[in-house]
N, C-alpha and C positions, 0 to 999 in steps of 0.2 A: 970615603967618609960616609957616615950615616947619622941620622938624628933619630933618637928614641923618645917616644911619648908613652905615658901610662894613661890609659883611658878606661872608663867604666861603661858598660853596656847599659844605656838608659831605656832602650826600646828593643825588646826581644823580637825575633822574626814574627811578622804578622802578614797576613795575606794582602797583597798589593794588586798590581795590574798583571796583565799577561804578556809574556815575551813573544818574539816572532815565532817560536816553535810551540806555542800554546803551553809553555811551562809556567807554573805559578811563580811570580816574582815576589819575594818577601823582603821586607825592609828591616835593616839593622841600623841602629843609631848609637854611636859611641861619643862620649864627651870626655875632655881632659879632666883628670883628677885634680882636686884642689883642697887644701886645708888652710884656712885663713888665720888660725891661731898662731901668734908669734912664739908662744911657749913651745909648741909642738914642732915648729919648723926646723929646729936644730937636730931632732932625732927621727922624725917621720919621713919615710921614703915618699909618701904621698905629698908632703909639704915641699920636699926638694923638687919633685917633678912639677908641682904646682907653681913653684917660684919661677922656673925656667920656661914652662909652657902653661901659663895661667888660664888659658882658655883655648878651646879648639873643639871641632866637631867633625866626625866622619860619618857619612850616611851612605849605605850601600844597598843596592838591590841585588839579591842573591837567588839563584835557582838551584845550586848544588845542595842536595839534601845533607851531605856530610858537613858542609860548611854551616848550614842552618842549625844543625844540632850543636855545633861548637859554641855558638854565642848564646849566653843566658843573661837575662836582665839582672843587674846588680853585681855581676862578676867584673873583675878588672883584667885588662889585657895590656901587654906591651905591644906597641906598634912601632916598627922600624922602617924608616924611610931611607931608601938608597936610590941613587940615580940609576935610571934604566937606559940601556942603549937605545938608539933610534931604531 
């Protein structure tokens, strides 16, 4: 089983603190998409995701340059949660 959320990048990578290996840690902040208009809820994918995950936030500190380039403010992303083994 998995749970999928649709999130928008509200904060693009910006310089944060420094990690143990002196790599710059940059912050990415995602928030759940939401459309409040009842008229749009029947047809809009964002409204459907917003109905079932009306709020949520994911904040990550990232040092991987490729991952930092992936996230851009204003873009939307699907986030899939699956259970991880111990």
